[in-house]
C-alpha positions as CSV (number, residue, x, y, z in Angstrom):
1,Q,-5.3,21.6,-19.9
2,L,-3.7,24.9,-20.9
3,Q,-6.0,27.1,-23.0
4,L,-4.7,30.1,-25.0
5,V,-6.8,32.9,-26.4
6,E,-5.4,35.5,-28.8
7,S,-6.6,39.0,-29.5
8,G,-5.4,42.1,-31.3
9,G,-5.5,41.1,-34.9
10,D,-6.7,43.8,-37.3
11,S,-6.3,45.3,-40.8
12,V,-3.6,47.9,-41.1
13,Q,-1.6,49.5,-43.9
14,A,2.0,48.7,-44.7
15,G,4.3,50.4,-42.3
16,G,1.8,50.3,-39.5
17,S,2.0,48.6,-36.1
18,L,-0.1,46.1,-34.1
19,T,0.3,44.4,-30.8
20,L,-1.1,40.9,-30.4
21,S,-2.0,39.5,-27.0
22,C,-2.5,36.0,-25.7
23,I,-3.9,35.0,-22.3
24,G,-3.5,31.5,-20.9
25,S,-5.6,29.7,-18.4
26,G,-5.5,26.3,-16.8
27,G,-2.6,24.1,-17.6
28,K,-0.6,21.4,-15.8
29,Y,2.3,23.6,-15.0
30,T,2.8,27.1,-13.6
31,Y,2.8,29.5,-16.5
32,S,6.4,30.4,-16.1
33,R,7.5,26.9,-17.1
34,Y,6.0,27.3,-20.5
35,C,8.1,28.6,-23.3
36,M,5.7,30.8,-25.2
37,G,5.6,31.7,-28.8
38,W,3.8,32.8,-31.9
39,F,3.5,31.2,-35.3
40,R,1.6,32.2,-38.3
41,Q,0.0,30.7,-41.4
42,A,-0.9,32.6,-44.5
43,Q,-3.5,31.2,-46.9
44,G,-1.9,28.7,-49.2
45,K,1.5,28.9,-47.4
46,E,3.3,26.7,-44.9
47,R,3.2,27.4,-41.2
48,E,6.0,29.6,-39.9
49,G,7.4,30.0,-36.4
50,V,7.6,33.8,-35.7
51,A,9.0,34.3,-32.2
52,A,9.5,32.4,-29.0
53,L,10.4,33.5,-25.5
54,R,11.3,31.5,-22.4
55,S,10.8,33.0,-18.9
56,D,14.5,33.6,-18.5
57,G,14.3,36.1,-21.3
58,T,15.9,34.0,-24.0
59,T,14.3,34.7,-27.4
60,T,14.3,33.4,-30.9
61,Y,12.9,35.2,-34.0
62,A,12.3,34.2,-37.5
63,D,14.7,36.0,-39.9
64,S,11.7,37.5,-41.7
65,V,10.7,39.5,-38.6
66,K,13.9,40.3,-36.8
67,G,14.2,43.9,-36.0
68,R,10.5,44.5,-36.6
69,F,8.7,42.2,-34.1
70,T,9.2,41.9,-30.3
71,I,7.9,39.2,-28.1
72,S,7.3,39.8,-24.4
73,R,5.5,38.1,-21.6
74,D,4.0,38.9,-18.2
75,N,3.9,35.7,-16.1
76,A,1.8,37.4,-13.4
77,K,-1.0,37.8,-16.0
78,N,-0.3,34.5,-17.9
79,A,0.2,36.7,-20.9
80,V,2.4,36.8,-24.0
81,Y,2.5,39.7,-26.5
82,L,3.8,40.2,-30.0
83,Q,4.6,43.9,-30.9
84,M,4.7,44.1,-34.6
85,N,6.2,47.2,-36.3
86,S,6.9,48.2,-39.9
87,L,4.3,45.7,-41.1
88,K,4.5,44.4,-44.6
89,P,1.9,42.8,-46.8
90,E,3.8,39.5,-46.5
91,D,3.0,39.6,-42.8
92,T,-0.6,39.0,-43.6
93,A,-1.6,35.7,-41.9
94,M,-3.5,34.1,-39.1
95,Y,-1.3,34.4,-36.0
96,Y,-1.4,31.7,-33.3
97,C,-0.1,31.7,-29.7
98,A,1.6,28.5,-28.6
99,A,3.1,26.9,-25.5
100,E,5.5,24.1,-24.7
101,A,6.8,23.4,-21.2
102,D,10.4,23.0,-20.3
103,V,12.0,23.8,-23.6
104,G,14.0,26.6,-25.1
105,P,12.9,29.0,-27.7
106,D,14.8,27.3,-30.6
107,T,13.0,24.0,-29.8
108,L,9.6,25.8,-29.6
109,M,10.2,27.5,-32.9
110,A,10.9,24.1,-34.5
111,T,7.8,22.5,-32.9
112,M,5.6,25.3,-34.0
113,T,6.8,25.1,-37.5
114,Y,7.1,21.3,-38.0
115,R,5.3,19.5,-35.3
116,R,2.4,21.5,-34.1
117,N,0.6,18.5,-32.6
118,A,3.5,18.2,-30.1
119,L,2.7,21.5,-28.6
120,N,1.2,21.6,-25.1
121,A,-1.4,24.1,-26.5
122,W,-2.1,26.6,-29.2
123,G,-5.0,29.1,-29.6
124,E,-7.5,29.6,-32.3
125,G,-5.7,32.5,-33.9
126,T,-6.2,36.1,-34.6
127,L,-6.1,37.5,-38.2
128,V,-3.6,40.2,-39.3
129,T,-4.1,41.8,-42.7
130,V,-1.6,44.2,-44.0
131,S,-2.5,46.2,-47.2
132,S,-0.1,47.9,-49.5
């Protein structure tokens, strides 16, 4: 079973930057078959898909992060990254890495947001706190 481990969460001031990392291990499929993504959940708020990336480079971003966040992956390292720039207090949340095989980024975004239990895997999360 695919296991995902996130890292890189921290406390930063508004306007700052962070890069989150997620490393995968195990799994039924080769890593490249998984569409990889990030979702977040702030305390008292609903879960939100943030970004998703298929191995062919196709991406989808939430409107709230477009132009500020960049998702990337390194299949040789079983890794996916989320570069976050111009952070805002409303970006404060627990960030989770997620994977679903053989789907596109739009589908993964919907699954992360509405049907988390349908994911092939998600990690335990890494906390991002942005202060004003």
